[in-house]
C-alpha positions in Angstrom: 45.3 -0.6 15.7 43.0 -3.6 15.3 41.0 -4.6 12.2 38.0 -6.8 11.7 37.0 -8.1 8.3 33.3 -7.9 7.6 32.6 -10.3 4.8 29.9 -12.8 3.8 30.5 -14.1 0.4 27.4 -14.9 -1.6 25.1 -15.2 1.4 21.5 -14.5 1.0 18.2 -15.7 2.4 15.1 -14.5 4.2 14.7 -12.9 7.6 11.8 -12.1 9.8 11.6 -10.0 13.0 9.1 -8.7 15.4 8.8 -5.0 14.9 6.6 -4.4 17.9 3.2 -2.7 18.2 2.6 0.4 16.1 1.4 3.4 18.0 -0.8 5.8 16.1 -0.2 9.4 16.9 -2.7 12.0 16.3 -3.7 15.5 17.4 -6.3 15.7 20.2 -9.1 15.5 17.5 -8.1 12.0 16.6 -7.8 13.0 12.9 -4.7 12.9 10.7 -2.5 15.9 10.9 -2.8 18.6 8.2 0.5 20.3 7.3 0.7 23.5 5.4 3.8 23.3 3.1 3.2 26.4 1.0 0.4 29.1 0.7 -1.7 26.8 -1.4 -0.3 23.4 -0.5 -1.7 21.4 2.4 -1.1 17.7 2.9 -2.6 15.2 5.3 -0.3 12.8 7.1 -1.0 9.9 9.5 1.6 9.9 12.3 2.8 6.5 13.4 5.5 5.5 15.9 7.4 2.3 15.4 10.1 3.3 17.9 10.9 6.1 15.5 8.5 8.7 14.0 6.8 8.3 10.7 4.5 10.6 8.7 2.5 8.6 6.2 1.1 10.4 3.2 -1.4 8.6 0.9 -1.2 9.5 -2.8 -2.7 8.2 -6.1 0.7 8.2 -7.8 4.2 8.6 -6.4 6.5 10.8 -8.5 10.1 11.9 -8.2 9.0 15.5 -7.8 6.6 14.6 -5.1 9.3 12.8 -3.1 12.0 15.4 -3.7 9.8 18.5 -3.0 7.6 17.2 -0.2 9.9 14.8 1.5 12.3 17.4 3.1 9.4 19.8 3.8 7.4 17.2 5.7 10.5 15.8 7.5 11.4 19.2 8.9 7.9 20.7 9.4 7.5 22.6 12.6 4.5 20.5 13.6 6.9 17.5 13.8 9.5 18.7 16.3 11.5 15.4 16.3 11.5 15.5 12.5 10.0 12.4 10.8 10.5 9.7 8.3 8.1 10.3 5.4 6.3 7.5 3.6 4.6 8.2 0.3 2.1 5.4 -0.1 -0.1 4.3 -3.0 -2.5 1.5 -2.4 -2.0 -0.9 -5.3 -4.4 -3.8 -4.4 -6.3 -5.1 -1.5 -3.2 -6.1 0.5 -0.4 -4.4 -1.5 1.2 -1.0 -1.0 3.8 0.8 -3.1 6.0 3.1 -1.1 8.9 5.5 -1.4 10.6 6.7 1.7 12.2 10.0 2.7 14.3 9.1 5.8 14.9 11.9 8.3 18.5 13.0 8.0 19.3 10.8 5.1 17.0 11.6 2.1 15.4 9.0 0.0 16.2 5.4 0.7 15.5 2.2 -1.3 13.6 0.5 1.6 12.6 0.9 5.2 11.4 -1.8 7.5 9.8 0.5 10.1 8.4 2.6 7.3 6.7 -0.5 5.8 5.1 -1.3 9.2 4.1 2.3 9.8 2.5 2.5 6.3 0.5 -0.7 6.9 -0.7 0.4 10.3 -1.8 3.8 8.9 -3.5 2.2 5.9 -5.5 -0.1 8.1 -6.4 2.7 10.6 -7.5 5.0 7.7 -9.6 2.2 6.1 -7.5 2.1 2.9 -6.8 -1.6 3.3 -8.5 -4.3 5.4 -6.7 -5.7 8.4 -5.6 -8.9 7.0 -3.0 -11.5 7.9 -0.3 -10.0 5.6 0.4 -7.0 3.3 3.1 -6.9 0.6 5.0 -3.6 0.5 6.8 -2.7 -2.7 9.9 -0.6 -2.5 12.6 0.2 -5.1 14.8 -2.1 -3.0 12.4 -5.1 -3.1 9.2 -6.4 -1.5 8.7 -6.8 2.2 5.8 -8.5 3.9 4.2 -7.1 7.0 2.1 -9.6 9.1 -0.2 -8.6 11.9 0.2 -11.0 14.8 -2.6 -11.9 17.2 -1.0 -9.7 19.9 -1.3 -6.6 17.6 2.5 -6.6 17.0 3.8 -6.6 13.5 6.2 -9.1 12.0 8.4 -7.9 9.1 9.9 -10.4 6.7 11.8 -10.2 3.4 14.8 -11.2 1.5 18.3 -10.4 2.8 21.6 -10.4 0.9 25.0 -9.0 1.2 25.1 -5.4 0.1 28.6 -4.4 0.9 31.9 -5.8 2.1 34.3 -3.8 4.3 37.0 -3.7 6.9 36.4 -2.1 10.3 39.6 -0.5 11.7 39.7 0.6 15.3 
């Protein structure tokens, strides 16, 4: 048996990476997708692919109940056969979004880089924010910055720090 220690003591900093070009997905009408979640509950989601599927839902206020009740229902909706990450997005200011994420197969997470990019792409496409050089995306886990490059690709940047230490045994 071989073991590898994984440890970075006190390391932190900032990282940036090219997340690629977002691909807006929509039904043949070009409109966002309407999903019926219950007899009297219909939500509108903007589908975006960042290499993985996202369903972006714009709301005035993000509540625990909204995320807990609608996250799994949207993730597993029959109209989304691959299942989907779900972003609950509130536009805070001109270039600031507040987001909570329901990750497919994992439940709610504190942050999501591809989700930040998907939310910014959907917000620009829906006319909720102007296409600017950068947008700050607020998560429970911190603030990420999404910058649109001249090529249409998105750059994600934010703080990084050690979140766990472990030993890999194989």
